N, C-alpha and C positions, 0 to 999 in steps of 0.2 A: 685557433692555432691546434694543427694535429704533430707527436710526437712520433716517432718511429720502434717499434719495439725491439732490443738489442737482444738477442738471442743468446750474446759471449757476455763471458765475465771472465775474472780476470782472478785465479788465486796461484798464492803457492809460487807465485813468476811467470805463470804460466798463461796462455787462454781457455778456457773450458768453453762446456755451451753450460747456459746458466740453468738449465732447468735439471736442477739434482737427482729426480725422479726416476733420470735415463739410466741405463746402467754402461752405457757407455765409459770405461774407464782413461780414455788417452787423451791427452790436447785438443786443442784443435786450431793448433794456432800456424804459423809459418815452418818453424820448424818440424812438426810434427808432418806436416804437407812436404817439407823435405827429403825426412825418414821414407814415407809411405812410396813416396816418386821414386826411390830407390831402390825398394824394395821391389816395385812392380816391376819396374828394367829389368832386374834382377831375374825375374820371374820370369819374363816373354822371354831372356837369355836361356834358362835354365831348360824350359818350355820347348822350346825355339820361335816361339808364334805367340801373338795376343792370343792365341785360342787352343786347345789341344784336338776339338773334333775337326773330324775329315770332310763334313757335309760340306765345308764351303772351298773345298783344293779348288776346287774348277770355278766355281761359281758365289756372289754372292747374296746374303740376306738383303732386302728391302728393306726393312724396319727393325732397327737396333733397340732393347732397353738395357740399359748397366743400373742393378741396382746400386743401392748404397755408393753411390758415384766417385764422392767426396770431391777431388777437385778434377775429376771427369778425364785423368789421363789414360785411361784405358779407350775410353771411345775416340779420341784423339790419335792414341799408335792403330786401333784398329781401323779408323778410317783411312790411313796412311799405307794401311796395308794391304785393304783393298782398290787402294787408289794405284797405287804401284801396278797393281794384277789387271790393271784396265777398267775396275770398277767404281764409278765416280759416283752412283747414283743411290745410295745409301743413306737413311736417315737414322740419326742417332736423337735416344732422347736419359737423360740422366736424372734418377730421384736417390731425393738425399733430407734424412731434416737436416740439418744444416747446409746454407749459404752460400758453398766453397766452392765451387767451379764455375770457371771464368767463362764470359760471353763466346764459347768455341766458335761462331759465326762470322768471329772474324780472322781465324785459321780457316775458312773456306768450306765448314763442316754444314750441312744441313744437320740442327740442332735445338733443340731445346730441353732446357731444365726444372722440373717440377719439384718445390718443395714438398715432402710429406712425411708423415711419421705415422707407421703404421699402427703406432696403440691406438690411430683415432678413426681405423678402419679401413675397407679396403683399396687399391691402389686404387686412384685417380684415373682408371683408361678402361675401355671397350676389351669385353670377352675376343680373343683371339686376334689383338693388334699388331703382335709383332713376332716377327720370323726369327729373332734370338734374344734372348735372356741371359745376359750375364750377370751373375752374383761375386764378392769377392768379400772374403774378412767378413761377413754379415753374423759371425759364430758372437764377434764383439759388440753387435749393439741389441742382440736379443737374447732375451735369458734363456733358461733352458725349462721353460713354459710353454702353454700351446702357444702362447705367438711364435716361436720359432717354427711349427707345424704352420701356423696361419700364413707365415712369410711363402711356406711353400708350397700352399696350397694355393697362394693367392697370385703367386708367381708364373705355374702351372696354367690359370687359368686366363692370361692376358696373352699367352703363347698360342702361338693356333697348331694345327693339329700339322704335323710330319715339321716344325720348328725344334729349334736346337738350342735346351739349357743347357749353361755350363757354369760350375760355381768351381772357384777356386780357395781353399783355408789354408792359414797355418796353426799348427800346435805351438801353444806358449812355455810347454815343458820341455824341459831338455834331457837327451840320454844321450847314451856312449854308445858310436859305431860300430862295432864287434868288428872285427879280420870279414873280409863279405862273403856267402855264400855262393855258389852256383847259381846262374841267372835265372830265374823262374820261368817255366814256359807260357806261351800264349806274348810273350811278349818281341814285338816286332825288330825288324835286323834297325829301322830309323832312331827307335827306343833306345836300342843298345848304343848305335852309332853318337846320339846325343848324349848321352850319360858319358862318352868313353870323354867328349869332345869338351864337358864342362865340367869333368872330373867330380860327379857329382854320382850318388848310389840309388839306383831302382830297388824299393819296397816293396816288402811280397811278405806271406805268412811266414816267411821260413828267414826271413831280414834276419840279426841276432841283434839284439840290442843287451843293455847294461844300463844300469840306474847313473846320471853322472858323477865323472867321478872328483872334475873339478869341486873343489868345498866352497865358491862364491856360485855357483848355478845350483847347485845342492840347498845351498838355501834359500837361495831365490827360486828356486820350485815349491820349496814348501810355505814361504811367506805365499807366493801369489795363488795356491790352492786355497790359503785361508781366504783371503781378498775377493778375489771369485767366488768365492762359495757364500759370501758376505752379499754379495752383487748377483747371483744367480745364471753368473757365466761357468760356461764352462769351459777351461784350462784346454781341453781337448778335442777340439771342432771338428776336426776330421772324423773320427767315430763318427759323431753324429751326422757327416752328410754321407758319410757314405751307407749307416743307415736310412738314411731317408731316401738314396736315390735307390736305394734296394728292397724298398717297404712299398713301392706302386709300381711293379712289374705291369697292368694293364691300361696302365697309363704312362707310363714314361720307358722307353725299349731302346734298342742299341746301346747300353749303356757300356759307357768306359771310363776307365779311370787310371792318374798316372800318379803312385804317390813316391816322393823322391827325397833322398835323406844331402842335408849339402852340409858337409864338416863347416866347420869355423874357422880351419886352419890349416896347417902341415898336421899330417897325422903320423905318429909313431910307428905303426904295423906299413900304409904306404911304402916311411922311407928305408925300411927295410925289406920290401916287396911285399905284392899282397899275397902272395900263396903261403902255404905252410898249415897251422892247426885249422884257420877256420875256413877253410876251401873244403868241399867234400870231396874222399876220395874219388881218382877218375873210375879206377875199378868199378863203379856203383854209377857210373852214369855213362849214355848212350846217349850216340848223335850229335846235337847240336851241344845239349850240355857239358859230353865229353871234350867234344873241340876246345870249350870252353876253358874247363878245367885245365887241360891240357896247356892254355895260352898261358893261362894264370901259373900257374905250377913253375912256367918258368920264366916272366915276367922279370924285366929288370927293378928296380926301386922307383919311382914315379917321382917326375922329376914334373915340378907344375910349370903351366906357360901364364905368361902372362896373363892371359884372359883367365884362367882359370881361377889363377889366383886372386883376381879379381874380383871372380863371385864368390870367394869363402871370402875376401874381405869385408867384401857387401854387405853377406849373408853374417857377419860379425859386429860390424859396428851402426848395422841398424838396430840388429837384436841389443845390444847395450843402449842406441840411443831410445829403443820401445823401455828397457828398464825404468832408463830417464824418466822417460812418461808418466810412468807410474809407482814415482819415486812418493808421493803423497801418500797412496795406500800400501803400499810395501814397509816403508817406514813404520805405521802402525803398525803391521803385525810382527817385525822385526823389535819391536818395544826397544827400540836404540834412540836414543836424546840427539837432536841435531849432530853437535861433534861426532856422536858414536860412528854415527851414518857417514858422515863425511870423511871418517878413516876408514871404514868399510868399501865405499865407494872410489876414496883414494887406491886401497889394496884392489880392488875387483880388475880398477883400469890398469895397472900395473900390472898384474898377472896376465888378463887377455892381450894388452896389446906392445906388453914389453917382454913377459917371461914364456908366453903363446905354451898358457895356459890350457888348449884345448887338446895339446898332443895324443890326449887317450882317445879322444876321437867321437867327444862331442858336438853336435852337429843340429841343424836345424829343418825340421820335419814338414812339407808342404803336401799338396798332393790338389790335382785336380777332377773334376767328375762332372760328363755330361751323356747326355740323353735325347732322344728324339721320340715328342709329344707324340702317343698313337693318335 
């Protein structure tokens, strides 16, 4: 009689990966799958598509690889995106350490799933096998060691010359977005319109932030940094991803990036009008920036549409769920007993969901990077 190894174990009322040498800190249960599904759908709405690269605007890749695919929602969404545009001959491969993905063949996809642990060696694929490689939230799975670099190198190995690599990441520390600056240069009209339509903000080197002013987020930031340090995980994977894409100009070119700040709710300075002290004086601007500043200085207080409010609510809800998934390690760093933690949690929920505790501008910071293999 043979027994099947169960890669999962229940701890703290949630299902986790059994292997405790893995740095991955979150549960892998249905609750977490639902959270990640909401977050991914929100990001696709914020970016306007399942990917940001413009390479496939009029064509489609033949073979696509999704790394750390989880439930494979992205592959399913990408399949439907291409199919609606007349491209049905695209195959998808998902790879993950945990077998969470359903059999997408039942949804009509040309699909296969491969279970793989990056610590055990290179990806089990041939060199230059894929036209498009998509990676999302890999920062939660790989420590700040050579393993992170190995993942980057190996995903490039399986990508064809002329193929597209795209990574999406989310920072896990929260800051307060200050009244927004003028639109940075080199931003397209489409990106500006997308940000306006979703009530999000394009991040550049001139974007002004302050430390989280919400007491609960401030405490969370402290505890998370300690917890992630013990696991050798970075709380700011967007910085590492930005460095990775800029470090190999001879290997990957045509690099693009989109950094977005998504407020967690209504923001006081939006309600009062987005012009004012946070906007660069119009007299110091020229051309497009001057026109934008003129528009901003005269703009009415922002009233969010239902769609815009939904995006912010999903950003907040999935963040609360993220904190909930990390409860066991955050509680250790907080030094709180269970009853003390429960009171803290109840206070946070009331502050964020009832008292509108993010009026100062606390936000979720996300990013997408893409490039073409030379």
